C-alpha positions in Angstrom: 5.6 16.4 7.8 6.2 15.3 4.2 5.4 12.5 1.9 8.7 10.7 1.3 8.7 9.2 -2.2 11.1 6.4 -3.1 12.5 6.3 -6.6 11.5 2.7 -7.4 13.3 0.6 -10.0 15.4 2.8 -12.3 14.2 0.9 -15.3 10.5 0.9 -14.3 7.7 3.4 -14.9 7.7 4.7 -11.3 9.3 8.0 -11.9 7.3 8.6 -15.1 3.9 8.1 -13.4 5.1 10.2 -10.5 6.0 13.2 -12.6 2.8 12.9 -14.7 0.9 12.8 -11.4 2.7 15.9 -10.1 1.6 17.9 -13.2 -2.0 17.0 -12.3 -1.7 17.6 -8.5 0.0 21.0 -9.0 0.9 22.9 -5.9 0.0 20.0 -3.6 3.4 18.5 -4.6 5.1 20.9 -2.3 4.4 18.3 0.4 6.5 15.7 -1.5 10.2 14.8 -1.0 11.7 12.5 -3.6 14.6 10.2 -2.7 16.3 9.5 -6.0 19.4 9.4 -8.2 19.9 12.3 -10.5 20.8 10.2 -13.5 17.6 8.2 -13.3 15.5 11.4 -12.9 17.1 13.1 -15.8 16.7 10.0 -18.0 13.0 9.8 -17.3 12.3 13.5 -17.7 14.2 13.6 -21.1 12.0 10.7 -22.3 8.8 12.6 -21.3 9.8 15.8 -23.1 8.5 17.9 -20.2 10.3 21.2 -19.5 12.3 20.8 -16.3 15.1 22.2 -14.2 17.1 20.3 -11.6 18.4 22.1 -8.5 20.4 21.0 -5.4 17.3 20.2 -3.3 14.4 20.2 -5.8 13.1 19.7 -9.3 10.8 22.0 -11.2 8.6 20.1 -13.8 6.3 22.1 -16.0 6.1 24.8 -13.3 5.5 22.3 -10.4 8.2 22.1 -7.8 8.9 19.1 -5.6 11.7 18.6 -3.1 14.4 16.0 -3.7 17.2 14.4 -1.7 19.8 13.3 -4.2 21.4 9.9 -3.5 24.8 8.6 -4.4 25.1 5.4 -2.4 26.3 2.4 -4.4 24.1 -0.6 -4.7 20.6 -1.1 -6.0 19.0 2.3 -6.5 15.5 1.4 -5.4 16.5 -0.3 -2.1 18.9 2.5 -1.3 16.1 5.0 -1.9 13.8 3.0 0.3 16.3 2.8 3.2 16.8 6.6 3.2 13.1 7.4 2.9 12.3 5.1 5.8 14.9 6.8 8.0 13.4 10.2 7.1 9.9 9.0 8.0 11.1 7.6 11.3 12.7 10.9 12.3 10.0 13.3 11.0 6.7 11.3 11.3 6.2 11.6 7.5 4.2 9.3 5.2 6.2 6.9 3.0 5.2 6.5 -0.6 7.0 3.8 -2.5 7.2 3.7 -6.3 7.2 0.2 -7.9 10.3 -2.0 -7.9 11.0 -5.7 -8.5 11.3 -8.4 -5.9 15.0 -9.1 -6.8 15.9 -5.7 -5.4 15.2 -6.8 -1.8 17.8 -8.8 0.2 16.2 -12.1 1.2 12.6 -10.8 0.9 10.0 -11.3 -1.8 8.7 -7.7 -1.5 8.1 -4.5 0.5 5.7 -6.0 3.1 7.9 -8.9 4.0 10.9 -6.6 4.3 9.0 -4.3 6.6 7.9 -7.2 8.8 11.4 -8.3 9.2 12.9 -4.8 9.6 10.4 -3.7 12.3 10.0 -7.1 13.9 6.2 -7.0 13.5 4.7 -10.1 12.0 1.2 -8.6 12.0 1.8 -5.9 9.3 -0.9 -6.2 6.7 -1.6 -5.3 3.1 -4.6 -3.1 2.7 -6.0 -1.9 -0.7 -8.2 1.1 -1.0 -10.2 2.4 -4.0 -13.1 4.8 -4.4 -15.7 2.0 -3.8 -13.8 -0.9 -2.4 -11.6 -1.6 0.7 -9.7 -5.0 1.0 -7.4 -6.4 3.6 -5.2 -9.4 2.9 -4.3 -11.7 5.8 -1.5 -13.4 3.9 0.3 -12.1 0.8 3.2 -13.9 -0.9 2.5 -17.4 0.5 2.3 -20.6 -1.5 -1.2 -22.1 -1.6 -0.1 -25.4 -0.1 1.2 -23.6 3.0 -2.0 -21.6 3.7 -3.8 -24.0 6.0 -0.8 -24.2 8.3 0.1 -20.6 8.3 -3.4 -19.3 8.8 -3.6 -19.9 12.6 -6.0 -18.2 14.9 -3.1 -16.2 16.3 -2.2 -14.9 12.8 -5.8 -14.1 11.9 -6.4 -12.2 15.1 -3.1 -10.4 15.1 -3.3 -9.1 11.6 -6.9 -8.0 11.8 -6.3 -6.3 15.1 -3.2 -4.5 13.8 -5.1 -3.3 10.8 -8.0 -2.0 12.8 -5.5 -0.2 15.2 -3.9 1.7 12.3 -7.2 2.5 10.5 -8.7 3.8 13.8 -5.6 5.9 14.5 -6.0 7.5 11.0 -9.7 8.0 11.5 -10.2 5.9 8.3 -13.9 5.3 7.6 -14.8 1.6 8.4 -18.3 0.6 9.4 -18.6 -3.2 8.8 -16.0 -6.0 8.5 -16.7 -9.1 6.4 -14.2 -12.0 6.5 -13.9 -14.7 3.9 -13.4 -18.4 4.5 -10.4 -20.4 3.3 -12.2 -23.3 1.7 -14.7 -23.2 -1.2 -18.1 -22.2 0.1 -16.4 -21.4 3.5 -16.1 -25.1 4.1 -19.8 -26.0 4.0 -19.9 -26.3 7.8 -17.1 -28.8 7.8 -18.0 -30.8 4.7 -15.0 -29.3 2.8 -12.5 -29.2 5.7 -12.6 -27.7 9.3 -10.1 -24.9 8.7 -12.8 -22.2 8.7 -13.9 -22.9 12.3 -10.8 -20.9 13.4 -12.2 -17.9 11.6 -15.5 -18.0 13.6 -13.4 -18.1 16.8 -11.5 -15.0 15.8 -14.7 -13.2 14.9 -16.2 -13.9 18.3 -13.0 -12.7 20.0 -12.8 -9.5 18.0 -16.6 -8.7 18.4 -15.9 -8.5 22.2 -13.2 -5.9 21.6 -14.3 -3.8 18.7 -17.3 -1.5 18.3 -17.7 -2.6 14.7 -20.1 -5.0 12.9 -18.1 -8.1 12.1 -19.3 -11.2 10.3 -18.1 -14.3 8.4 -16.7 -16.6 7.2 -18.3 -15.9 3.8 -17.5 -17.8 0.6 -14.6 -16.0 -1.0 -16.3 -16.1 -4.4 -19.4 -14.3 -3.3 -18.4 -12.1 -0.3 -18.3 -9.1 -2.6 -22.1 -9.4 -3.0 -22.5 -8.9 0.8 -20.9 -5.4 0.6 -23.4 -2.7 1.3 -21.2 0.5 1.5 -17.8 1.8 0.5 -17.0 1.8 4.2 -17.3 -2.0 4.4 -13.9 -3.7 4.8 -13.6 -7.0 3.0 -11.0 -9.3 4.7 -9.6 -12.0 2.4 -7.3 -14.7 3.6 -4.8 -14.9 0.8 -3.3 -12.9 -2.0 -5.2 -13.8 -5.2 -8.4 -14.4 -3.3 -8.6 -10.7 -2.5 -6.6 -9.1 -5.3 -8.6 -11.0 -8.0 -11.7 -9.2 -6.7 -9.9 -5.8 -6.2 -8.2 -5.6 -9.5 -11.1 -7.1 -11.4 -13.3 -4.2 -10.1 -10.8 -1.4 -10.0 -8.0 -2.2 -12.5 -5.0 -0.4 -11.2 -6.9 2.6 -9.7 -6.2 2.0 -6.1 -3.7 2.3 -3.2 -1.6 -0.4 -1.7 -1.2 0.6 2.0 0.8 -1.2 4.6 -0.9 -1.2 8.1 1.1 -1.5 11.3 4.3 0.5 10.5 5.5 3.4 12.6 4.2 5.6 9.8 1.7 5.2 7.0 3.0 3.7 3.8 1.2 4.0 0.4 2.1 2.7 -3.1 0.4 2.5 -6.5 -1.4 -0.8 -7.1 0.7 -1.8 -10.1 4.3 -2.9 -10.8 7.3 -1.7 -12.7 6.1 -2.4 -16.3 9.6 -2.7 -17.6 8.4 -3.0 -21.2 7.0 0.6 -21.1 10.2 2.2 -19.6 11.3 5.3 -21.5 8.3 5.2 -24.0 6.2 7.9 -22.4 3.2 5.5 -22.5 2.6 4.7 -18.9 -0.9 5.4 -17.4 -0.3 7.6 -14.4 -3.9 7.5 -13.0 -3.2 4.8 -10.4 -0.2 6.7 -9.0 -2.2 9.9 -9.0 -5.0 8.3 -7.0 -2.6 6.8 -4.5 -0.8 10.1 -4.1 -4.1 11.9 -3.6 -5.1 9.5 -0.9 -1.7 9.9 0.8 -1.9 13.7 0.6 -5.5 13.5 2.0 -4.2 11.6 5.0 -1.3 14.0 5.4 -3.7 16.9 5.5 -5.9 15.1 8.0 -3.0 14.3 10.3 -1.6 17.8 10.1 -5.0 19.4 10.8 -5.4 17.1 13.8 -2.0 18.2 15.2 -2.8 21.9 14.6 -6.2 21.5 16.3 -4.7 19.9 19.4 -2.7 23.1 20.3 
């Protein structure tokens, strides 16, 4: 098993923060396999002024070696890299780690998660964000506000929470309590501000019968964070900015963006391409290093579990 790392956008900071992270992580990078174009790798390393050597199946950066599969396929580099890394993960059971790219690199999809849902025909894939003291699940992601009330059906709520819990349980991810926000301000004030939040109570009742976890809600989205008692609490927010406003306000960009429900785990740094910093050797690598460390920790846990089963 490996961690298959996609190149990301060739004009973004993905490769820069990856290589800086590798210098910090040292020998643990032997578990990485980068899917990339040699021209983009060389351009980034030249800008970083780090001693490096490029080989047929690896790169050595400041004494740290990581495996590489060099790509030559025509088309958008980031999407070609993603396709190859996904195939590798499907065949080997490896973990996918995607470096940032822009939404225009995806055919007919606004981002990674929507592409994965379509590719694997699983509408219940979820966006999960993990940081040292905060865990957040989004029920919807890139959806217009005026569509939320229609899209957030009981079926969708149940399916995405259930799929998330299935993945987290499989990975032995530490979750003790689940808190779920409402859609309307003040969670609807018992129907005074709309009846949409009644469906959330129905889903909670159904999941309580199936899961051996404490589950409660709906809570007002603006104060649910105050109900958190432990880093093992999972905060479930119904839409993109409701949850990410809390997460990024607390954590900045130190966190992992994790897709739940794929045939393999998928991690990504919790930041974008930052095109304005490309080639300037100024990108902050700490978010990428944190996400890589979490992915490596899961890889070690999975590998240990497989070895223990023999």
